[in-house]
C-alpha positions as CSV (number, residue, x, y, z in Angstrom):
1,M,168.1,143.2,68.6
2,M,165.3,145.6,69.2
3,I,162.3,145.7,66.8
4,W,161.5,149.4,67.0
5,A,159.1,150.2,64.2
6,P,155.7,149.3,65.8
7,W,156.6,150.5,69.2
8,A,158.1,153.8,67.9
9,G,154.8,154.4,66.1
10,V,152.8,153.8,69.2
11,Y,155.0,156.2,71.2
12,V,155.0,158.9,68.6
13,A,151.2,158.8,68.4
14,I,150.8,159.1,72.2
15,W,153.4,161.8,72.5
16,A,151.9,163.8,69.6
17,A,148.5,163.6,71.2
18,A,149.9,164.9,74.5
19,V,151.6,167.8,72.6
20,Y,148.3,168.6,70.8
21,V,146.4,168.8,74.1
22,R,149.1,171.2,75.5
23,L,148.9,173.3,72.4
24,Q,145.2,173.8,72.8
25,A,145.8,175.4,76.1
26,G,148.8,177.5,75.1
27,D,152.5,176.7,74.9
28,A,154.1,173.3,74.4
29,S,157.6,174.4,73.5
30,D,159.2,172.5,76.4
31,S,157.6,169.3,75.2
32,L,158.7,169.9,71.6
33,I,162.3,170.7,72.6
34,V,162.6,167.8,75.0
35,G,160.9,165.4,72.6
36,V,163.2,166.2,69.7
37,L,166.4,166.2,71.7
38,F,165.8,163.2,74.0
39,A,163.7,160.9,71.8
40,V,165.1,161.7,68.3
41,L,168.6,163.3,68.3
42,L,170.3,161.6,71.2
43,P,169.2,157.9,70.9
44,P,171.4,157.4,67.7
45,L,174.3,158.7,69.7
46,V,173.7,156.0,72.4
47,W,173.4,153.4,69.7
48,A,176.7,154.5,68.0
49,F,178.7,154.2,71.2
50,T,177.1,150.9,72.3
51,R,177.0,149.1,69.0
52,K,179.6,146.6,70.2
53,T,178.3,146.4,73.7
54,E,176.9,143.2,75.1
55,P,174.4,144.2,77.8
56,A,174.6,142.1,81.0
57,Q,171.8,139.6,81.3
58,I,169.7,140.2,84.4
59,P,167.7,137.1,85.4
60,V,164.0,137.4,85.9
61,A,162.7,134.1,87.1
62,R,159.0,134.8,87.2
63,P,158.3,137.8,84.9
64,G,154.6,137.9,85.4
65,L,154.6,137.7,89.1
66,E,157.5,140.1,89.6
67,L,156.0,142.7,87.2
68,G,152.6,142.4,88.8
69,A,154.0,143.0,92.2
70,I,156.0,146.0,91.1
71,L,153.0,147.5,89.2
72,V,150.9,147.2,92.4
73,W,153.6,149.1,94.3
74,L,153.8,151.7,91.6
75,A,150.1,152.4,91.9
76,I,150.4,152.9,95.7
77,Y,153.6,154.9,95.1
78,A,152.0,157.3,92.6
79,V,148.8,158.0,94.6
80,V,149.8,157.6,98.2
81,C,153.5,158.6,98.2
82,L,153.8,161.3,95.6
83,G,150.5,162.8,96.5
84,W,149.7,162.3,100.2
85,L,153.0,161.4,101.8
86,F,155.0,164.2,100.3
87,T,152.3,166.7,101.4
88,V,152.5,165.4,104.9
89,V,156.3,165.8,105.0
90,K,155.9,169.4,103.6
91,Q,153.3,170.3,106.2
92,T,155.3,168.8,109.1
93,F,158.7,170.2,108.3
94,V,159.8,173.6,107.0
95,P,160.5,173.3,103.2
96,G,164.0,174.2,102.4
97,S,165.3,173.5,105.9
98,Q,168.1,170.9,106.4
99,T,165.7,168.7,108.4
100,Y,163.1,168.8,105.6
101,E,165.7,167.8,103.0
102,M,167.1,164.9,105.1
103,V,163.6,163.6,105.8
104,M,162.7,163.8,102.1
105,L,165.8,162.0,101.1
106,A,165.0,159.2,103.6
107,V,161.4,159.0,102.3
108,K,162.6,158.9,98.6
109,L,165.1,156.1,99.4
110,A,162.4,154.2,101.2
111,I,159.8,154.3,98.5
112,H,162.1,154.0,95.4
113,V,164.6,151.5,96.7
114,V,163.9,149.9,100.0
115,I,160.3,148.9,99.5
116,P,160.7,147.8,95.9
117,I,163.6,145.6,97.1
118,L,161.4,144.1,99.8
119,V,158.6,143.5,97.2
120,L,161.0,141.7,94.9
121,K,162.4,139.7,97.7
122,L,158.9,138.5,98.6
123,V,158.4,137.1,95.2
124,G,161.9,135.5,95.1
125,A,163.6,137.9,92.7
126,R,167.4,138.4,92.7
127,I,168.4,141.9,93.8
128,L,172.2,142.3,93.5
129,P,172.3,142.2,89.6
130,L,170.1,145.3,89.7
131,L,172.5,147.3,91.8
132,A,175.7,146.7,89.8
133,P,177.0,150.1,88.5
134,R,178.8,148.5,85.4
135,M,180.7,151.7,84.8
136,G,183.4,149.7,82.9
137,A,181.0,148.4,80.2
138,R,182.0,149.3,76.6
139,G,180.8,152.7,75.5
140,V,179.8,153.9,79.0
141,L,182.7,156.4,79.5
142,P,182.2,158.2,76.2
143,L,178.5,158.4,76.8
144,L,179.1,159.7,80.3
145,I,181.3,162.5,79.0
146,I,179.3,163.5,75.9
147,L,175.8,163.3,77.4
148,G,177.0,164.9,80.6
149,I,178.2,167.9,78.6
150,V,175.0,168.0,76.5
151,F,172.7,167.9,79.6
152,T,174.7,170.5,81.4
153,A,174.6,172.8,78.4
154,L,170.9,172.2,77.9
155,M,170.2,173.3,81.5
156,V,172.3,176.4,81.1
157,V,170.1,177.4,78.1
158,V,166.6,176.3,79.1
159,S,166.7,176.9,82.9
160,P,167.2,180.1,84.9
161,S,170.0,178.3,86.9
162,L,172.8,180.7,86.2
163,K,170.7,183.7,87.0
164,E,169.6,182.2,90.3
165,I,173.2,181.2,91.2
166,S,174.5,184.7,90.5
167,G,171.8,186.1,92.7
168,L,173.0,184.2,95.8
169,D,174.5,186.3,98.5
170,V,177.4,183.9,99.3
171,A,181.2,183.9,98.8
172,P,182.3,182.4,95.5
173,T,184.5,180.0,97.5
174,V,181.4,178.3,98.8
175,F,180.9,176.7,95.4
176,A,184.2,174.8,95.8
177,W,182.4,172.4,98.2
178,A,178.8,173.2,97.4
179,A,178.9,172.3,93.7
180,P,180.3,168.7,94.1
181,A,178.2,168.2,97.2
182,A,175.0,169.2,95.3
183,F,175.9,166.9,92.4
184,A,176.4,164.0,94.8
185,W,173.1,164.9,96.6
186,M,171.2,164.9,93.3
187,A,172.8,161.6,92.2
188,L,171.5,160.0,95.4
189,E,168.2,161.7,95.8
190,A,167.0,161.8,92.2
191,G,169.4,159.6,90.2
192,F,169.7,156.5,92.3
193,T,166.1,156.5,93.5
194,E,164.3,157.0,90.2
195,E,166.7,155.1,88.0
196,F,166.7,152.1,90.3
197,L,162.9,151.9,90.4
198,F,162.0,152.7,86.9
199,R,164.9,151.4,84.8
200,A,166.6,148.6,86.8
201,V,163.4,147.2,88.5
202,L,160.5,148.1,86.2
203,Q,162.0,148.1,82.7
204,T,163.8,144.9,83.3
205,R,160.6,143.1,84.3
206,L,158.7,144.7,81.5
207,A,161.3,143.4,79.0
208,A,161.2,139.9,80.4
209,F,157.4,139.8,80.5
210,M,156.8,141.4,77.0
211,R,159.9,139.7,75.5
212,S,160.5,143.0,73.8
213,E,163.2,145.5,74.9
214,A,161.7,148.2,72.7
215,G,158.3,147.6,74.1
216,A,159.7,147.8,77.6
217,I,161.3,151.1,76.9
218,V,158.1,152.7,75.5
219,I,155.8,151.3,78.2
220,G,158.3,152.0,80.9
221,A,158.7,155.6,79.7
222,L,154.9,156.2,79.7
223,L,154.5,154.6,83.2
224,F,157.3,156.9,84.4
225,A,155.5,159.9,83.1
226,L,152.0,158.8,84.4
227,A,153.4,158.0,87.8
228,H,154.0,161.7,88.3
229,V,150.4,162.7,87.4
230,P,148.8,162.1,90.9
231,G,151.6,164.0,92.6
232,L,151.1,167.1,90.4
233,Y,147.3,166.8,90.6
234,L,147.1,166.4,94.3
235,R,149.9,168.9,95.0
236,P,149.0,171.7,92.4
237,D,151.6,174.0,94.0
238,T,154.4,171.8,92.4
239,A,152.9,172.0,88.9
240,G,153.4,175.6,88.1
241,D,151.0,178.2,86.8
242,A,151.1,177.0,83.2
243,I,149.8,173.5,84.1
244,S,146.4,173.2,85.6
245,G,143.6,170.6,85.3
246,L,144.0,166.8,85.0
247,P,144.2,166.7,81.1
248,Q,146.9,169.3,81.0
249,I,148.9,167.6,83.8
250,I,148.7,164.3,81.9
251,A,149.7,165.9,78.7
252,Y,152.6,167.7,80.4
253,C,153.9,164.5,82.0
254,V,153.7,162.4,78.8
255,G,154.9,165.2,76.5
256,T,157.8,166.4,78.6
257,L,158.8,163.7,81.0
258,S,158.4,160.5,78.8
259,P,161.0,161.5,76.2
260,I,163.7,161.8,78.9
261,A,162.6,158.3,80.1
262,V,162.8,157.0,76.6
263,L,166.5,158.0,76.3
264,F,167.3,156.7,79.7
265,G,165.5,153.5,78.9
266,I,167.6,153.0,75.8
267,I,170.8,153.7,77.8
268,W,169.7,151.0,80.3
269,A,168.8,148.5,77.6
270,R,172.2,149.0,75.8
271,T,174.5,149.2,78.9
272,R,172.7,147.9,82.0
273,S,174.8,150.5,83.7
274,L,172.9,151.8,86.7
275,G,176.0,154.0,87.6
276,L,175.9,155.7,84.2
277,L,172.1,156.5,84.6
278,I,172.6,157.9,88.1
279,V,175.3,160.3,87.0
280,L,173.5,161.4,83.9
281,H,170.3,161.9,85.9
282,A,172.3,164.1,88.3
283,A,173.7,166.1,85.4
284,V,170.1,167.0,84.4
285,D,169.0,168.0,87.9
286,F,172.3,169.5,89.2
287,L,172.2,173.1,87.9
288,P,168.5,173.7,88.4
289,N,168.8,172.6,92.1
290,L,172.2,174.1,92.9
291,S,171.0,177.5,94.2
292,E,168.4,175.8,96.5
293,F,171.1,173.5,97.8
294,V,173.4,176.4,98.6
295,R,170.6,178.3,100.4
296,T,169.8,175.2,102.5
297,W,173.3,174.0,103.4
298,A,175.6,177.1,103.1
């Protein structure tokens, strides 16, 4: 059973401070919408569908050592990989080209999956339990259907996806193969990579070390958000015009990215289904990236 009250209070205070910082510089509507939807409205739905679920037990033999090793890698990952390495790839290959996309996929798989597995192997951790999809767990299928619809509808409303797709100069029949291919690509490039590292690897070790699933969800969500800060700061072209300066970047990451991680952390805690998280992550990223995928591959 999760003891939520103290950790919920900690998270709300930090998230509210981030929203306040964003409001001082202008608009924080995206943080408010994402925060209410992902951290307030949708978690009870997850609880309702998983109330009879018994999450699989994932063994963590040496929580302190394993967590410490992963945190060291996360520090390297955030500064060196998200900042410097991605910049090198972008300067070496033509962004948007097929070669660039393949190289970026290989890099993401290496830094999110391969290297963390090697780090855990070095400290004697078991790997296979982390990779189990567990799509047959109780409550997984209803969550997949309902949250998949919610995320897709949200992207239709808040992103310019449909306008961008309608502006593509391609035959409508292209989408017959491009849409499922783009979804599969996002499931691998974004869903598998980030969910494996931040939920299966990091959150599991946080929960074992802290002996608190709720604490692991909150701390894991904040670390997920803060891990994106160096990349946005060192590569300002990816942050957008509305986000500039280190305080605003931190506030944006905590205010807008951490609520999504809170929901995904709850799903992981309640189901231990990496497969569910991968598909739902792809559902969030699919429409916003579909037009770019078509331009690259069609």
